[in-house]
Structure formats: structure tokens, C-alpha cells
C-alpha positions as CSV (number, residue, x, y, z in Angstrom):
1,M,92.8,84.9,125.3
2,S,91.4,87.5,122.9
3,A,90.2,90.9,124.2
4,P,86.6,90.9,125.5
5,N,84.2,92.1,122.9
6,A,87.0,92.4,120.4
7,G,85.7,93.8,117.1
8,V,82.6,95.4,118.6
9,P,82.3,99.0,117.4
10,A,82.7,101.9,119.8
11,T,79.3,103.2,118.9
12,W,76.8,100.3,118.7
13,P,73.4,100.7,117.0
14,A,71.0,99.0,119.4
15,P,68.8,96.4,117.6
16,F,65.2,97.6,117.2
17,V,62.5,95.0,116.8
18,T,58.8,95.2,115.9
19,S,57.8,91.6,116.7
20,P,57.9,89.6,120.0
21,V,61.1,87.9,120.9
22,D,60.9,84.1,121.7
23,A,64.2,82.9,123.0
24,T,66.1,80.7,125.5
25,V,69.1,82.5,126.8
26,S,71.8,80.6,128.8
27,L,74.1,82.7,130.9
28,P,77.6,82.3,132.4
29,G,78.2,82.2,136.1
30,S,77.5,84.8,138.8
31,K,80.2,87.5,139.2
32,S,79.3,88.0,142.8
33,L,79.6,84.3,143.6
34,T,82.7,83.7,141.4
35,N,84.7,86.5,143.1
36,R,83.6,85.5,146.7
37,Y,84.6,81.9,146.1
38,L,87.9,83.0,144.6
39,V,88.7,84.9,147.7
40,L,87.8,82.0,150.0
41,A,89.8,79.6,147.8
42,A,92.8,81.8,148.3
43,L,92.4,81.5,152.1
44,A,91.4,77.8,152.2
45,D,93.3,74.9,153.7
46,G,93.8,73.1,150.4
47,R,93.2,73.1,146.6
48,S,89.7,74.2,145.6
49,R,87.8,74.0,142.3
50,L,85.3,76.4,140.8
51,R,83.1,74.8,138.1
52,A,81.4,77.1,135.5
53,P,82.9,80.3,137.0
54,L,82.4,83.6,135.3
55,H,85.2,84.6,132.9
56,S,84.9,88.4,132.5
57,R,87.0,91.5,133.2
58,D,86.0,91.6,136.9
59,S,86.7,87.9,137.5
60,E,90.0,88.1,135.6
61,L,91.1,91.1,137.7
62,M,90.3,89.1,140.8
63,V,92.4,86.1,139.5
64,S,95.3,88.4,138.7
65,A,95.1,90.1,142.2
66,L,95.1,86.8,144.0
67,R,98.0,85.5,141.9
68,A,99.9,88.7,142.8
69,L,99.4,87.8,146.5
70,G,100.8,84.3,145.8
71,A,97.8,82.1,145.1
72,I,98.2,79.6,142.2
73,I,95.2,79.6,139.9
74,T,95.1,77.4,136.8
75,E,92.5,76.7,134.2
76,T,91.2,73.1,133.6
77,D,88.7,71.5,131.4
78,G,85.1,71.9,132.4
79,D,81.6,71.1,131.1
80,G,80.5,74.7,130.7
81,A,80.0,76.5,127.4
82,F,81.5,79.8,128.8
83,G,85.0,78.8,129.7
84,P,87.2,76.4,131.7
85,D,86.9,75.5,135.4
86,L,89.5,77.0,137.8
87,L,91.8,75.2,140.2
88,I,93.0,77.4,143.1
89,D,95.9,76.6,145.4
90,P,95.8,79.0,148.4
91,L,98.2,81.7,149.5
92,P,101.4,80.3,150.9
93,A,101.5,80.0,154.7
94,A,104.6,82.0,155.3
95,P,105.9,83.7,152.1
96,A,108.9,86.0,152.2
97,P,108.0,89.7,152.4
98,Q,107.7,91.3,148.9
99,A,106.2,94.2,147.0
100,R,103.2,93.6,144.8
101,Q,100.9,95.5,142.4
102,V,97.2,94.9,142.1
103,D,95.1,96.4,139.3
104,C,91.6,96.8,140.5
105,G,90.2,98.0,137.1
106,L,86.7,99.2,138.0
107,A,85.9,96.1,140.0
108,G,84.5,97.0,143.4
109,T,85.0,93.4,144.7
110,V,88.7,93.6,143.9
111,M,89.4,97.0,145.4
112,R,87.4,96.1,148.5
113,F,87.8,92.3,149.0
114,V,91.6,92.0,148.3
115,P,93.1,94.6,150.7
116,P,92.2,92.5,153.8
117,L,93.9,89.6,152.2
118,A,97.0,91.7,151.5
119,A,97.0,92.5,155.2
120,L,97.3,88.8,155.9
121,T,100.5,88.5,153.8
122,A,104.0,89.9,154.5
123,G,105.0,92.9,152.4
124,T,103.5,95.9,150.7
125,T,100.8,95.7,148.1
126,A,100.0,98.7,145.9
127,F,96.4,99.1,144.7
128,D,95.2,101.2,141.8
129,G,92.6,101.0,139.0
130,D,90.9,102.7,136.2
131,P,90.5,106.5,136.4
132,H,86.9,106.3,137.7
133,A,87.9,103.8,140.3
134,R,89.7,106.6,142.1
135,T,86.3,108.2,142.7
136,R,84.6,105.2,144.2
137,P,84.1,105.1,148.0
138,M,87.0,103.4,149.8
139,S,87.6,105.2,153.1
140,T,85.6,102.6,155.1
141,I,87.8,99.7,154.2
142,I,91.0,101.9,154.6
143,D,89.9,103.1,158.0
144,A,88.8,99.6,159.1
145,L,92.2,98.1,158.3
146,R,93.9,100.8,160.2
147,A,91.6,100.2,163.2
148,L,92.7,96.5,163.0
149,G,96.4,97.6,163.2
150,V,97.2,97.4,159.5
151,Q,99.4,100.0,157.9
152,V,97.6,101.7,154.9
153,D,99.0,104.6,153.1
154,D,96.5,106.5,150.9
155,G,98.0,110.0,151.0
156,G,95.0,111.2,153.0
157,S,92.6,110.7,150.0
158,G,90.5,107.9,151.4
159,S,90.5,106.3,147.9
160,L,92.7,104.6,145.3
161,P,95.6,104.5,144.9
162,F,96.9,103.2,148.2
163,T,99.3,100.7,149.7
164,V,98.7,98.0,152.3
165,T,101.7,96.8,154.3
166,G,100.9,93.4,155.9
167,S,102.8,91.6,158.6
168,G,101.4,88.2,157.9
169,H,98.6,88.3,160.4
170,V,95.7,90.5,161.6
171,A,94.6,90.5,165.2
172,G,90.9,90.9,164.6
173,G,88.4,91.4,167.4
174,R,85.6,94.0,167.6
175,L,85.3,96.6,164.8
176,E,82.7,99.3,164.2
177,I,82.3,100.7,160.7
178,D,79.7,102.7,158.7
179,A,79.0,100.6,155.5
180,G,76.3,103.0,154.3
181,A,78.3,103.6,151.0
182,S,78.5,99.9,150.1
183,S,77.7,96.5,151.5
184,Q,81.0,95.3,150.0
185,F,82.8,96.8,153.0
186,V,81.0,94.3,155.2
187,S,81.6,91.4,152.8
188,A,85.3,92.3,152.4
189,L,85.9,92.0,156.2
190,L,83.8,89.0,156.7
191,L,85.5,87.0,154.0
192,A,89.0,87.5,155.5
193,A,87.8,87.3,159.1
194,P,88.2,83.5,159.7
195,R,92.0,84.1,159.2
196,F,92.2,86.9,161.8
197,D,93.8,85.8,165.0
198,E,90.7,86.5,167.1
199,G,88.1,86.3,164.3
200,L,85.9,89.4,163.9
201,H,83.0,91.0,165.7
202,L,81.8,93.5,163.0
203,V,79.3,96.2,163.9
204,H,77.6,98.5,161.3
205,R,76.9,101.9,162.9
206,G,75.4,103.7,159.9
207,T,71.8,104.7,159.4
208,T,71.4,102.6,156.3
209,L,72.9,99.4,154.9
210,P,72.5,99.0,151.2
211,S,72.2,95.6,149.4
212,P,71.7,93.3,152.4
213,D,71.2,90.4,149.9
214,H,74.9,90.6,149.0
215,I,75.9,90.4,152.7
216,A,73.5,87.4,153.1
217,M,75.3,85.8,150.1
218,T,78.7,86.3,151.8
219,V,77.4,84.8,155.0
220,S,76.0,81.8,153.1
221,V,79.2,81.1,151.2
222,L,81.2,81.3,154.4
223,R,79.0,78.9,156.2
224,G,79.2,76.6,153.2
225,V,83.0,76.2,153.7
226,G,82.7,75.5,157.4
227,V,83.1,79.0,158.9
228,D,81.1,79.8,162.0
229,V,79.2,83.1,161.4
230,D,76.6,84.5,163.8
231,D,74.4,87.2,162.3
232,S,71.5,86.8,164.8
233,V,71.8,90.5,165.9
234,P,70.8,93.0,163.2
235,N,73.8,94.9,161.8
236,E,76.3,92.7,163.6
237,W,78.3,89.7,162.5
238,R,80.6,87.5,164.6
239,V,83.0,85.3,162.6
240,A,84.9,82.7,164.6
241,P,88.6,82.2,163.8
242,G,89.4,78.9,162.1
243,P,90.1,77.1,158.9
244,I,88.3,77.6,155.6
245,A,87.7,74.2,154.1
246,A,88.8,73.6,150.6
247,F,85.8,73.1,148.3
248,D,84.6,72.0,144.9
249,T,81.5,74.0,143.8
250,V,79.4,74.9,140.8
251,I,78.8,78.6,140.2
252,E,75.1,79.5,139.6
253,P,74.3,81.5,136.4
254,D,74.3,85.3,137.0
255,L,70.7,86.2,137.7
256,S,71.4,90.0,137.6
257,N,72.8,89.6,134.1
258,A,69.6,87.7,133.2
259,G,67.6,90.9,133.8
260,P,67.9,92.7,130.4
261,F,67.1,89.5,128.5
262,L,64.0,88.7,130.7
263,A,63.0,92.4,130.4
264,A,63.0,92.1,126.6
265,A,59.9,89.9,127.0
266,L,58.0,92.8,128.5
267,V,59.3,95.3,125.9
268,T,58.3,93.2,122.9
269,G,55.4,91.2,124.3
270,G,57.3,88.0,123.8
271,T,58.7,85.2,125.9
272,V,62.2,84.6,127.2
273,R,63.5,81.6,129.1
274,V,66.6,81.4,131.3
275,P,67.6,77.8,132.2
276,G,69.7,76.9,135.2
277,W,67.7,79.2,137.5
278,P,68.2,77.9,141.1
279,E,65.2,77.0,143.3
280,S,66.9,78.8,146.2
281,T,69.6,81.4,146.0
282,T,71.1,84.4,147.7
283,Q,71.5,86.3,144.4
284,V,69.7,89.6,144.3
285,G,68.8,88.8,140.7
286,D,66.2,86.3,142.0
287,R,64.0,89.4,142.6
288,W,63.2,89.5,138.9
289,R,60.5,86.9,139.8
290,S,58.7,89.6,141.7
291,I,59.8,92.8,139.9
292,L,58.8,91.8,136.4
293,P,55.3,90.8,137.4
294,A,54.9,94.2,139.2
295,L,55.6,95.8,135.8
296,G,53.1,93.7,133.9
297,A,54.8,90.4,133.0
298,S,54.1,86.8,134.0
299,A,57.0,84.9,135.5
300,E,57.1,81.1,136.1
301,L,59.9,79.0,137.5
302,A,59.5,75.3,136.6
303,G,62.1,72.6,136.1
304,G,65.0,75.0,136.7
305,T,63.9,77.4,134.0
306,L,62.5,80.8,134.6
307,T,60.0,81.8,131.8
308,V,58.9,85.5,131.5
309,T,56.2,86.5,129.1
310,G,55.0,90.1,128.4
311,T,51.9,91.5,126.8
312,G,53.7,94.4,125.0
313,T,52.4,96.9,127.7
314,I,54.6,97.9,130.6
315,S,52.9,99.2,133.8
316,G,54.6,101.8,136.0
317,A,55.3,100.8,139.6
318,D,56.7,102.0,142.9
319,L,59.7,99.8,143.6
320,A,62.1,99.9,146.6
321,D,65.7,98.7,146.9
322,T,66.2,97.3,143.5
323,S,69.9,97.4,144.0
324,E,72.1,96.6,141.0
325,L,68.9,95.7,139.1
326,A,67.9,99.4,139.0
327,P,69.3,100.3,135.6
328,T,67.3,97.6,133.9
329,V,64.2,98.5,136.0
330,A,64.6,102.2,135.1
331,A,64.8,101.3,131.4
332,L,61.5,99.4,131.7
333,C,59.9,102.3,133.6
334,T,61.0,104.6,130.8
335,L,58.9,102.6,128.4
336,A,56.0,102.2,130.8
337,D,52.5,103.7,130.3
338,S,52.3,105.2,133.8
339,P,54.7,106.9,136.3
340,S,57.2,104.9,138.4
341,T,59.2,105.7,141.5
342,L,62.4,103.9,142.5
343,T,63.6,104.3,146.0
344,G,66.2,103.0,148.4
345,I,69.0,103.1,145.8
346,A,71.1,106.1,146.9
347,H,74.2,103.9,147.1
348,L,74.1,103.5,143.3
349,R,75.8,107.0,143.2
350,G,79.0,105.2,144.3
351,H,79.0,102.4,141.7
352,E,80.9,102.3,138.4
353,T,79.4,105.7,137.9
354,D,76.7,107.8,139.6
355,R,74.0,105.6,138.2
356,L,71.1,107.8,139.3
357,A,72.6,110.9,137.6
358,A,73.6,108.9,134.5
359,L,70.2,107.2,134.1
360,A,68.3,110.5,134.5
361,T,70.6,112.2,132.0
362,E,70.5,109.5,129.4
363,I,66.7,109.0,129.6
364,R,66.2,112.7,129.2
365,R,68.6,112.7,126.2
366,L,66.2,110.4,124.4
367,G,63.2,112.6,125.2
368,G,62.2,110.8,128.4
369,D,61.0,112.4,131.7
370,A,63.2,111.3,134.6
371,E,64.4,113.1,137.7
372,E,66.7,112.2,140.6
373,T,65.5,112.1,144.1
374,A,67.5,111.9,147.3
375,D,67.5,108.1,147.1
376,G,66.2,107.1,143.7
377,L,64.4,108.2,140.5
378,V,61.0,109.3,139.4
379,I,60.2,108.3,135.8
380,R,57.1,109.5,133.9
381,P,55.8,108.5,130.4
382,A,57.1,110.6,127.5
383,A,57.5,110.3,123.8
384,L,61.0,108.9,123.1
385,H,63.3,109.3,120.1
386,G,66.6,107.8,119.0
387,G,70.0,109.2,119.9
388,L,73.3,108.5,121.6
389,W,73.1,106.7,124.9
390,E,76.3,107.2,127.0
391,T,77.5,104.3,129.2
392,Y,80.0,106.1,131.5
393,A,82.1,102.9,131.4
394,D,79.3,101.2,133.3
395,H,78.1,97.8,132.1
396,R,74.6,98.1,133.4
397,M,74.2,101.5,131.7
398,A,75.1,99.8,128.5
399,T,72.5,97.0,128.8
400,A,69.9,99.6,129.9
401,G,70.5,101.5,126.6
402,A,70.2,98.3,124.6
403,L,66.9,97.5,126.3
404,I,65.4,100.9,125.4
405,G,66.7,100.4,121.9
406,L,64.4,97.4,121.4
407,A,61.4,99.7,121.4
408,V,62.9,103.0,120.2
409,P,64.5,103.1,116.7
410,G,67.8,104.9,116.4
411,V,69.3,104.4,119.8
412,V,73.1,104.1,119.6
413,V,75.0,102.8,122.7
414,Q,78.4,104.3,123.3
415,D,81.0,101.7,124.3
416,I,78.9,98.6,124.4
417,S,82.2,96.8,125.1
418,T,82.0,97.9,128.7
419,T,79.6,94.9,129.2
420,A,82.8,92.8,129.3
421,K,83.0,93.7,132.9
422,T,80.6,90.9,133.8
423,L,79.2,89.6,130.5
424,P,81.6,89.6,127.6
425,Q,79.1,87.7,125.4
426,F,76.4,90.4,125.8
427,P,76.5,91.8,122.2
428,E,76.4,88.4,120.7
429,L,73.7,87.1,123.0
430,W,71.6,90.3,122.4
431,Q,71.9,89.9,118.7
432,Q,70.7,86.2,119.0
433,L,67.8,87.4,121.2
434,T,66.6,90.0,118.7
435,R,67.0,87.6,115.7
436,S,64.4,85.4,117.5
437,A,61.9,88.3,116.8
438,E,62.5,87.9,113.1
439,A,62.1,84.2,112.9
């Protein structure tokens, strides 16, 4: 397999257009769903199949991690345009103890979802990742595993690198955590919980819980493979011990990755269609259907295709809890004709980079008016100019810069290849989108 985004220059002049785009953009599978189903397949009671999964750096890191633990994952022909299907044979029931290495890269799902699986195997697993991965919040999952009786050695850092020494089983039972830094801590424990001896009664004791949609997604996929999950009490989840049924499932397109393309309709006053949009989904990206109209677009879902049309004018708005969609939303607000306030996204400081600081810095670098608040951003209209847009090895920073570049000539995105984290085809798809404005 060739390197993602091979041949893409380190500094990438963002295409600038002066006419409306008119494009249909098909997208590969959801990263969030792909990696959750990969984890469940590794714990299932037989062979599972993922149809139309995402093939990206994050998903490949997950595949490699699960292979390191003993799962057998093979590629097989599929009907999708973005790569083969995956067949997954689960972790062996009683493997001999061994030492393993897991490269987490910068994938939060790998560094948080895989350690509980390692605890269910015999032997020691070492976890490390990219340099910035060592700054991402990890103490909650480390402390949680210790509270469950698992040996974890992190040298007192509460972060990568660390080792997990498993005995082949985890007792489970009641566990209290503070998941205020990331909802992934909840999802990580829930995904492995059916294989705990006593299941899990997980209680979140923090004041805030970010990205509840991602937890709802985890609960949904668990129930879909026959796991008994009770989430009737707020901030508590009870997972019964029991088998995880092998499955054959089709992965939905990644609706979060659809955001920059749909947003291009607002920026240029054009129309963008994304086929394969589910009527019902747990993906946070489904919020584009309400966010984009709040900023001045029309959005219509019909026949499985979401169509967004802009007028060429973007209205500012006050938007709460836009989660991983916030970088694209901030880019649109930078181009809006009135002020915007984004709130409820303090947890973005612990993502691939401190996204709030990064967005404020890069918007101001291009002449914009943006300031950080305790839990978000305030963005006001200002005259923008071209210049370098840094990405901080963050895929959503890269796509935000590309979006602003549609309306501001001379924007140059540093390291566009970081989009390979979840959408290796981004540069090519973006060029196709912008060519539709020239047709």
C-alpha cells in the first residue's frame, strides 16, 4: 500500500474559487464506527466482516494494534470505491503470555480503546505514539485499569508511553471515573466490558461530559451485537457480562468528514451533495443538518442524499457543543458577516492539538479576529488576507484552512497530508470540488 497522500507537497496552496461549486462528493466510511466495530470484532465469538470500512492512518493503526494482540485481520474484495472489506477473527481465547508493542500514532481511539483489550490478554503490551500523543490526556484510562486490578506502568506520567500487563481476565464490577477530558474514556471501558468477569457498572463523577453523541454511538453498536447495556440513569452505564455476537455490517460514510465539503456550498454560494447519508445515525456529523442552516444555508435530506445550498453570505451564530465539527464551524464563522460564539468545546484542548488555541492563532495569522474563552471561541468579522496556515499535525485544522482558502486568495496550508489520519483522499476530493466551480 502506498503512503497516504504520497506526492502531496508539504506546503499546499489552498484552491481559491470565484464561482459557486456544484458537486456530488462520495466519502469513505466513518472512522468512529470503523474503529469501534474493529474492537468489537476482536472480542466477538466468531469471524466478523466490516463492509466499506475506512482505510486511513487511524484505522490502520487500530488494525495493527489488534493484530499485535492476536486478532487475525485480512482484506477481502468489497463493493466500495475506497478499499477492501475486512474479515476479523477474534483474539485467541487462551494465548501464551507474550510481550507486544502497540503504536498509537495520534489516534485517540487506539490509545484509549486498546489498553482494556490488552488487559484481557496474557502478557505485557507497551503503548506509545507520535510525539504529540504523549501530551494527550490518558490518566483516566490508566487509573481506571488500575482500579480494576490491572497492572499499568506509566512511570507516574499519566500519559504515553506506558505498559499494560494483563492476566487474561478483568474482574469488572463498579467503577467511578471522571471522563471530563474525553468521552473516549467511557467508550473504551464500555467496549471491553462484556468480556469482564462481572461486566461493568461505570459511573462518571465529573462536572461535564463532552461528546455524549460518541458515547451514544458506543452504546448503540454494543446493543447491535447483542450486548445488554443499561444507560437509563444519567452518567451511569451498566454492561452485563456475556458474549459479543459476530457480525457482518456496512460502515456508514463519515459525516464529520463531510463537513468541509458541505461548508464549501456556504462559502461559494453553491450546492454540494453527499450521497449515502443515513436517515438515522449516532454520528455527531449528522448535526450538519442543523448547524449549516443556522449559518445561512439550506439543507435537505432526500433519497439518502444530503444537499446543502448556500447564498454566498454566511451569517454568524451562537453555537454550543459542536464537538469535532468545531474547526469547520470556526472556519465558516471566520468568513461570516456578523460575530459568532462557540461554547461547550473546552475538551478540544486535549485533541490532536489544543484546537481552541490553534484556531485562534491561525485565524489571527490571516488577519481575522478570534479569541479563546474558557470553553470555546469568539469570532468577529475582519478583513482577511493570505498567508501560511499551520495544521499542528491535526487533520481538522488542515481542512479548516482549506475551507478559508476557498474565499481568501493566497492561503497556504502547512502539511495537508495530515488529513490522511481520517481521509487520505482529501486533497484529491478537494481539487475535484473546486474544479466544479470552473465548469
